[in-house]
C-alpha positions in Angstrom: 147.5 136.6 85.3 148.7 138.0 82.0 147.5 135.8 79.4 146.4 135.6 75.6 143.2 134.4 74.8 142.6 130.6 75.2 142.0 129.8 71.6 144.1 131.4 68.8 143.0 131.4 65.0 145.8 131.9 62.4 143.5 134.0 60.1 142.5 136.5 62.9 145.5 136.7 65.0 147.8 139.7 63.9 151.0 138.9 62.0 153.5 141.6 62.6 156.2 142.7 60.0 159.3 142.9 62.1 161.6 144.0 59.3 164.4 142.3 57.4 162.4 139.8 55.9 160.8 138.5 59.0 157.3 138.3 60.3 156.0 137.4 63.7 152.6 136.1 65.1 152.3 135.5 68.9 150.3 132.1 68.9 149.8 132.3 72.8 151.2 133.2 76.1 150.7 133.3 80.0 152.9 134.4 82.8 155.2 131.3 82.3 155.3 130.6 78.5 155.0 131.9 75.0 154.8 130.4 71.7 155.5 132.5 68.4 155.5 131.7 64.8 158.4 133.4 62.6 158.4 133.6 58.8 161.7 134.0 57.1 161.9 135.3 53.7 164.6 134.1 51.3 167.9 135.1 52.7 166.5 136.7 56.0 168.7 136.7 59.0 167.8 136.6 62.7 170.8 138.4 63.8 172.8 137.0 66.8 171.6 138.2 70.2 171.1 136.8 73.7 168.1 136.9 76.2 167.2 135.7 79.7 164.6 133.3 78.2 164.9 129.6 77.8 164.0 128.9 74.1 163.1 125.9 72.1 162.8 126.3 68.3 161.0 123.9 66.0 161.5 124.2 62.1 158.2 123.8 60.5 159.5 124.2 57.0 162.7 125.3 55.1 166.5 125.0 56.0 168.0 127.1 58.8 171.8 127.8 59.7 171.5 128.2 63.6 174.5 129.5 65.6 174.3 129.0 69.4 177.3 130.1 71.3 179.6 129.7 68.4 178.5 126.3 67.1 176.6 126.2 63.8 174.2 123.6 62.6 171.9 123.1 59.6 168.4 122.4 60.7 165.6 121.3 58.4 161.6 120.8 58.8 161.0 118.6 61.9 164.3 119.6 63.5 164.6 121.7 66.9 167.0 123.3 69.1 167.3 124.4 72.8 168.8 127.7 73.5 169.8 128.2 77.1 169.3 131.4 78.9 171.9 134.1 77.8 173.2 132.1 75.0 174.2 134.0 72.0 172.2 132.9 69.0 171.0 133.6 65.8 170.0 131.9 62.5 169.9 132.5 58.7 167.4 131.0 56.1 168.8 130.8 52.5 165.7 129.8 50.9 162.9 131.0 53.4 161.0 129.1 56.0 159.0 129.0 59.0 159.9 128.5 62.7 157.9 128.0 65.7 159.7 129.5 69.0 158.9 128.8 72.6 159.9 130.9 75.4 159.9 130.6 79.1 159.2 133.2 80.6 157.4 135.0 77.8 159.1 137.7 75.8 157.9 140.8 77.5 159.4 142.9 74.6 157.3 141.1 72.1 154.1 142.0 73.9 155.3 145.6 74.1 155.6 145.8 70.4 159.4 146.1 70.6 161.1 145.0 67.5 164.6 145.4 68.5 165.3 141.8 68.6 164.4 139.7 65.4 164.2 136.3 66.8 
């Protein structure tokens, strides 16, 4: 089985600068599930894209304008959204914030260090 360590510590787990005012920290994964923390600087954009993975995003802090298949909603701390497989989606963060993304199956491109997709 391909998986991360069972325990993950915020101060020792790598934080990757993926450009455009975004940083990513992989919190844990196995062959079925992945959790990732994403920091958005003020004005940062997670450009619209689509992927085969189911995704649930939880807003830790800040305000985000989420676009999912052409519908835009404002989400704030404590809110979440479900992004179905192959749905076109993206987010902008006018004042900066933090998200927790979960993916099933895991994002293989994140594990390979491919930063072509911001979020």
